[in-house]
DRENMI-606829 format. One line per 8 residues: for each residue x, y, z of N, C-alpha, C, O. Coordinates in steps of 0.2 Angstrom, whole numbers, plus 5000, padded with zeros to 4 digits. Atoms other than C-alpha are relative to their C-alpha. Layout:
<rs>
X,Y,Z,X,Y,Z,X,Y,Z,X,Y,Z  ...
</rs>
This chain:
<rs>
5001,5007,5005,5084,5125,5012,5001,5005,4994,4999,5010,4993  4998,4999,5005,5093,5128,4997,5003,4994,4993,5006,4989,4994  4999,5004,5003,5095,5121,4980,4993,4993,5000,4987,4994,5003  5006,5006,5001,5083,5104,4975,4996,5002,4995,4996,4997,4992  5004,4994,5003,5071,5117,4964,4995,4994,4995,4989,4993,4995  5004,5006,5004,5071,5102,4951,4995,4995,5003,4990,4993,5000  5001,5007,4996,5068,5088,4963,4991,5004,5004,4987,5000,5005  5007,4998,4997,5052,5097,4971,4995,5002,4994,4989,5001,4994
5003,4998,5006,5048,5103,4955,4995,4992,4996,4990,4992,4993  5003,5006,5001,5045,5084,4951,4996,4996,5004,4991,4992,5003  5004,5004,4996,5039,5078,4967,4993,5002,5004,4989,4997,5006  5004,4998,5000,5027,5088,4972,4992,4998,4998,4987,4998,5001  5008,4999,5004,5012,5086,4960,4999,4993,5001,4993,4991,5002  5000,5010,4999,5016,5065,4963,4997,5002,5009,4993,4996,5010  5000,4998,4993,5012,5071,4983,4994,5003,4999,4990,5001,5003  5004,4997,4998,4999,5082,4980,4992,4994,4995,4986,4994,4997
5004,5006,5004,4990,5067,4968,5000,4994,5007,4997,4988,5006  5000,5004,4994,4991,5057,4985,5006,4993,4997,5003,4988,4996  4999,5004,5002,5005,5048,4978,5006,4998,5004,5007,5002,5008  4997,5001,4995,5020,5037,4986,5007,4999,4998,5008,4995,4993  4995,4999,5002,5037,5041,4984,5007,4997,5005,5006,4997,5012  4997,5002,4996,5054,5034,4989,5007,5006,4998,5010,5006,4993  4994,4996,5000,5069,5046,4991,5006,4997,5002,5007,4996,5008  4996,5005,4998,5083,5036,4990,5007,5005,4999,5006,5010,4996
4994,4997,4999,5103,5041,4991,5003,5000,5006,5001,4998,5011  4995,5002,4994,5119,5041,5000,4999,5005,5007,4996,5010,5006  5001,4996,4992,5120,5047,5020,5003,5008,4999,5009,5010,4999  4998,4992,4998,5120,5067,5021,4998,5003,4993,4996,5009,4993  5004,4997,5005,5113,5069,5004,4996,5005,5000,4996,5009,4996  5008,4996,4997,5097,5077,5011,4995,4999,4998,4991,5003,4995  5007,5004,5001,5085,5065,5010,4996,5003,5006,4990,5004,5005  5007,4998,4995,5076,5070,5027,5000,5007,4999,4995,5010,5001
5001,4993,4999,5080,5089,5023,4996,5001,4992,4993,5007,4992  5006,4999,5005,5069,5088,5006,4994,4997,5003,4989,4999,5001  5006,5004,4996,5058,5077,5016,4995,5007,5002,4989,5009,5001  5003,4995,4996,5055,5091,5026,4998,5007,4997,4994,5011,5000  5001,4995,5006,5055,5104,5012,4992,4999,4996,4989,5004,4994  5006,5004,5005,5040,5094,5003,4996,5000,5006,4992,5004,5005  5006,4998,4995,5030,5092,5020,5000,5008,5001,4994,5008,5001  4999,4995,4999,5033,5111,5023,4993,5001,4995,4988,5000,4997
5004,4999,5005,5024,5114,5005,4995,4997,4999,4991,4999,4994  5007,5003,5003,5010,5099,5007,4996,5003,5007,4990,5002,5007  5004,4997,4995,5006,5110,5024,4998,5007,4997,4992,5007,4997  5002,4994,5004,5005,5126,5014,4992,4999,4996,4988,5004,4995  5005,5000,5004,4991,5118,5003,4995,4997,5004,4989,5000,5004  5003,5004,4996,4985,5106,5015,4999,5002,5008,5000,4998,5012  4999,4997,4995,4983,5119,5030,4999,4996,5007,5002,4996,5011  5005,5003,4996,4971,5108,5040,5003,4992,5001,5000,4989,5006
4997,5006,5002,4982,5092,5037,5005,4997,5007,5009,5000,5009  4992,5001,4997,4993,5083,5048,5004,4995,4998,5002,4990,4995  4996,5002,5002,5009,5077,5045,5002,4993,5005,5002,4994,5011  4996,5007,4996,5017,5058,5052,5006,5001,4999,5007,5003,4993  4993,5003,5001,5034,5056,5054,5003,4996,5006,5004,4997,5012  4997,5004,4994,5043,5041,5061,5006,4999,4994,5006,4999,4988  4992,5002,5003,5060,5036,5058,5003,4993,5003,4999,4989,5005  4996,5006,5000,5071,5022,5062,4999,4997,5008,4998,4992,5011
5004,5006,4992,5065,5021,5083,4995,5002,4999,4991,4998,5003  5008,4999,4998,5048,5028,5081,4996,4996,4994,4990,4997,4994  5003,5002,5003,5043,5018,5066,4999,4990,5002,5001,4985,4999  5003,5007,5000,5035,5003,5074,4992,4999,5001,4988,5004,5002  5007,5000,5002,5019,4996,5072,4993,5004,5004,4988,5007,5001  5004,4997,4996,5010,5001,5089,5001,5007,5000,4996,5010,5001  5003,4995,5000,5016,5017,5088,4998,5007,4994,4996,5013,4995  5004,4996,5006,5011,5022,5069,4993,5001,5002,4991,5007,5002
5008,5000,4998,4992,5015,5076,5000,5006,5004,4997,5011,5002  5001,4995,4996,4992,5026,5090,5001,5006,4999,4997,5010,5002  4999,4993,5002,4999,5042,5083,4993,5002,4995,4988,5007,4995  5007,4997,5005,4985,5042,5070,4995,5000,5005,4992,5005,5004  5004,5001,4996,4974,5036,5083,5000,5006,5005,4994,5008,5006  4999,4995,4998,4978,5051,5093,4997,5006,4996,4994,5011,4999  5002,4994,5003,4974,5062,5079,4993,4998,5000,4990,5003,5004  5008,5001,5000,4955,5057,5077,4996,5001,5005,4998,5000,5011
5005,4998,4995,4940,5062,5084,4997,4995,5006,4997,4989,5004  5003,5003,4994,4933,5054,5099,4998,4994,4997,5001,4989,4997  5003,5006,5003,4922,5042,5089,5002,4996,4995,4999,4991,4994  4997,5004,5005,4932,5038,5076,5007,4996,5004,5009,4991,5001  4997,5005,4997,4945,5032,5088,4997,4995,5003,5000,4990,5002  5003,5006,4997,4935,5022,5097,4997,4994,4995,4997,4988,4997  5000,5006,5007,4930,5013,5081,5006,4996,4997,5006,4990,4996  4991,5003,5002,4947,5010,5076,5002,4995,5006,5003,4989,5006
4999,5006,4993,4951,5003,5095,4996,4994,4999,4999,4988,4999  5003,5006,5003,4936,4990,5091,5001,4996,4996,5001,4990,4996  5000,5004,5005,4939,4986,5075,5007,4996,5002,5008,4990,5001  4993,5002,5000,4959,4984,5079,5000,4993,5006,5001,4987,5004  5003,5003,4994,4954,4975,5096,4997,4991,4996,4999,4986,4999  5004,5005,5004,4943,4960,5084,5005,4996,4996,5005,4990,4995  4997,5003,5005,4958,4959,5073,5008,4995,5004,5012,4991,5001  4995,5002,4995,4971,4954,5089,4999,4991,5001,5003,4987,5004
5002,5008,4998,4962,4936,5090,5004,4997,4993,5006,4992,4994  4998,5007,5004,4967,4931,5072,5007,4999,5001,5010,5004,5003  4994,5004,4999,4984,4920,5072,5005,5003,4996,5011,5005,4997  4995,5000,5008,4991,4922,5054,5003,5008,5001,4998,5013,5001  4999,4992,4998,5001,4940,5058,5001,5002,4992,5002,5008,4991  4998,4996,5006,5002,4943,5037,4990,5003,5001,4988,5008,5000  5007,5000,5000,4983,4942,5039,4998,5005,5005,4994,5010,5003  5002,4992,4996,4982,4954,5055,5002,5004,4999,4999,5009,5000
5000,4993,5001,4991,4965,5048,4998,5002,4995,4997,5009,4995  5004,4997,5004,4983,4966,5032,4995,5005,5003,4994,5011,5000  5006,4998,4998,4967,4970,5044,5002,5007,5002,4999,5011,5000  4998,4995,4996,4977,4982,5054,4999,5008,4994,4998,5014,4995  4998,4995,5006,4980,4992,5037,4995,5004,4999,4994,5010,4999  5009,4996,5003,4961,4992,5031,4998,5002,5006,4993,5006,5005  5004,4994,4994,4956,4999,5049,5003,5005,4999,5000,5009,4996  4996,4994,5001,4968,5012,5048,4997,5003,4992,4994,5008,4992
5003,4995,5007,4963,5016,5029,4994,5000,5001,4991,5002,4995  5010,4998,4997,4943,5016,5036,5002,5004,5002,5000,5009,5000  5001,4993,4995,4949,5028,5049,5002,5006,4996,5001,5012,4999  4996,4996,5004,4959,5037,5035,4993,5004,4997,4992,5010,4997  5005,4999,5005,4944,5037,5024,4996,5006,5004,4995,5012,5002  5005,4995,4998,4933,5045,5036,5003,5006,5005,4999,5009,5007  4998,4994,4999,4945,5058,5043,5000,5006,4995,5001,5005,4989  5003,4994,5006,4941,5076,5035,5007,5002,4997,5005,5005,4991
4996,5000,5004,4958,5077,5029,5005,4996,4999,5006,4990,5002  4995,5006,5001,4972,5070,5021,5007,4999,5003,5010,5005,5003  4993,4997,4995,4989,5068,5031,5005,4999,4996,5003,4996,4991  4995,5002,5004,5005,5066,5024,5004,4994,5007,5005,4994,5013  4998,5006,4994,5014,5049,5032,5009,5001,4997,5011,4999,4992  4994,5001,5002,5033,5050,5032,5002,4995,5002,5000,4993,5008  4992,5007,4996,5047,5034,5035,5005,5003,4998,5008,5003,4993  4991,5001,4999,5063,5039,5037,5006,4997,5001,5007,4992,5006
4994,5005,4998,5079,5032,5037,4998,4990,4999,4999,4986,5004  5001,5008,5000,5073,5013,5032,5004,4996,4997,5003,4990,4995  4994,5005,5001,5090,5006,5026,5002,4998,5007,5006,4993,5007  5001,5003,4996,5089,5004,5046,4999,4992,5001,5002,4988,5004  5004,5005,4999,5078,4990,5043,5003,4994,4996,5003,4988,4998  4998,5004,5005,5086,4983,5028,5007,4994,5002,5013,4997,5004  4993,5003,5001,5098,4966,5029,5006,5000,4997,5012,4999,4999  4992,4996,5003,5109,4971,5017,4998,5005,4997,4992,5007,4999
5002,4994,5004,5109,4985,5006,4997,5000,4995,5001,5000,4990  5004,5000,5004,5095,4987,4995,4997,4993,5000,4995,4990,4995  4999,5007,4998,5093,4970,5001,4991,5000,5003,4987,5004,5001  5007,5002,4999,5074,4963,5010,5003,5004,5008,5008,5007,5010  5003,4997,4994,5068,4969,5028,5007,4994,5005,5005,4988,5004  4996,5004,4995,5081,4960,5040,4993,4996,5004,4987,4998,5005  5007,5004,4997,5070,4946,5049,4998,5002,5008,4994,4998,5011  5002,4995,4996,5069,4956,5065,4995,5006,4998,4994,5009,5003
5004,4994,5003,5058,4969,5055,4996,4998,4994,4993,5002,4991  5001,5001,5006,5052,4957,5042,4992,5003,5002,4989,5007,4997  5006,4997,5000,5033,4962,5050,4999,5005,4999,4994,5005,4996  4999,4991,5002,5036,4982,5050,4998,4999,4992,4993,5001,4988  4999,4998,5007,5042,4978,5032,4992,4998,4995,4991,5002,4991  5005,5002,5003,5026,4969,5025,4994,5005,5004,4991,5008,5000  5004,4995,4997,5016,4981,5038,5001,5006,4994,4996,5009,4992  4999,4993,5005,5023,4995,5026,4998,5000,4994,4998,5006,4991
5000,5003,5007,5021,4987,5010,4991,5001,4998,4987,5003,4994  5008,5001,5002,5002,4984,5013,4997,5007,5002,4992,5009,5000  5003,4995,4997,5000,5002,5021,5001,5006,4992,4997,5010,4989  4999,4995,5007,5009,5010,5005,4995,4996,4994,4991,4998,4990  5005,5003,5008,4999,4998,4992,4992,5002,5003,4988,5003,4998  5008,4998,4998,4980,5004,5003,4998,5004,5002,4992,5005,5003  5002,4993,4996,4981,5018,5010,5001,5007,4993,5005,5008,4989  5000,4994,5003,4976,5034,5001,5001,5004,5002,4996,5007,5005
4996,4994,4996,4986,5047,5006,5009,5000,4999,5012,4996,5001  4995,4998,5002,5002,5054,5001,5006,4995,5006,5005,4995,5012  4996,5004,4996,5017,5043,5007,5007,5003,4998,5008,5004,4992  4993,4999,5001,5036,5049,5007,5004,4994,5005,5002,4992,5010  4998,5006,4996,5048,5036,5013,5008,5001,4997,5010,5003,4992  4994,4997,5004,5067,5040,5012,5004,4992,5003,5002,4987,5007  4992,5007,4997,5085,5026,5013,5004,5001,4994,5002,5005,4989  4994,4999,5002,5100,5024,5007,5000,4996,4994,5003,4997,4989
5001,5007,5006,5095,5008,4996,4993,5001,4997,4989,5004,5000  5005,5004,5002,5081,5002,4985,4996,4997,5006,4999,4996,5012  5004,5004,4993,5067,4994,4997,4995,4996,4996,4990,4999,4993  5001,5004,5004,5064,4979,4988,4993,4996,5003,4991,4991,5001  5005,5003,4997,5050,4975,4999,4994,5004,5001,4989,5001,5003  5005,4995,5003,5038,4989,4995,4999,5004,4995,5000,5010,4994  5003,4997,5005,5030,4991,4980,4996,5006,4999,4993,5009,5004  5004,4994,4999,5020,5006,4972,5005,5007,5002,5002,5012,5003
4995,4993,4998,5034,5019,4975,5003,5002,4994,5007,4999,4990  4995,4998,5004,5041,5031,4964,5005,5002,5003,5005,5005,5008  4993,4999,4999,5059,5031,4964,5003,5005,4998,5003,5006,4992  4999,4994,5000,5065,5047,4967,5010,4999,5002,5012,4999,5008  4992,5003,4997,5087,5042,4968,5001,5010,5000,4999,5013,4995  4995,4995,4999,5097,5059,4974,5004,5001,4998,5008,4997,4998  4992,5002,4999,5112,5065,4968,5002,5006,5004,4998,5009,5007  4998,4993,4995,5123,5080,4975,4997,5005,4996,4996,5004,4990
5004,4995,5001,5115,5095,4973,5005,5005,4997,5004,5011,4996
</rs>
C-alpha cells in the first residue's frame, strides 16, 4: 500500500476514538484499499478485536446480525437471540429496526473487545448519485442510520457519493494520490 499517509494521519485518530467515517470518492480511487489499511492498523492496536466487513452483496440486516452473533460467547449470543425474537412481534418496521440496533448495541457493550465495522460500496444502495437509498433498500438505510447513531464502536463506510440517509459521519473525500 503506497501513499495516503495524510489520509491515514487524519483518519486513524478518529477511528481510535470510536468515530464514524465516510470514505468517499470516484470508483478505483482506493477507498477499499485505504479501508483495508485502516483496518490493519486498527488490528495492530486492538489485537483481540474483530473486524466485520460487509459490501453490496453481504450488507443485509440478517447477515449483519448473524455475523455479529457468531462472534459472541454462548451466553451473550443466547441473550441477543432472545432479545431479537421479542422484537419480531413489533409491526412498525422503523421501531423494530431501532430495537434491533439497541439489542446489538447492548450485546456490543457486554463484548470484551471493540470491533470495527466496515460497510463498503454503499453507492450500490442509492437511488441516485448522492441521493437517498433506493426504495428496495430503505429498510437497510434506516438500519444503517440507527446503527451509526447508536453504536459505540468505530465504523467505516465507503461510497462514491455522499450518503444523505446517514448522519453523524466524518466525511472524508479522497482525491487522486
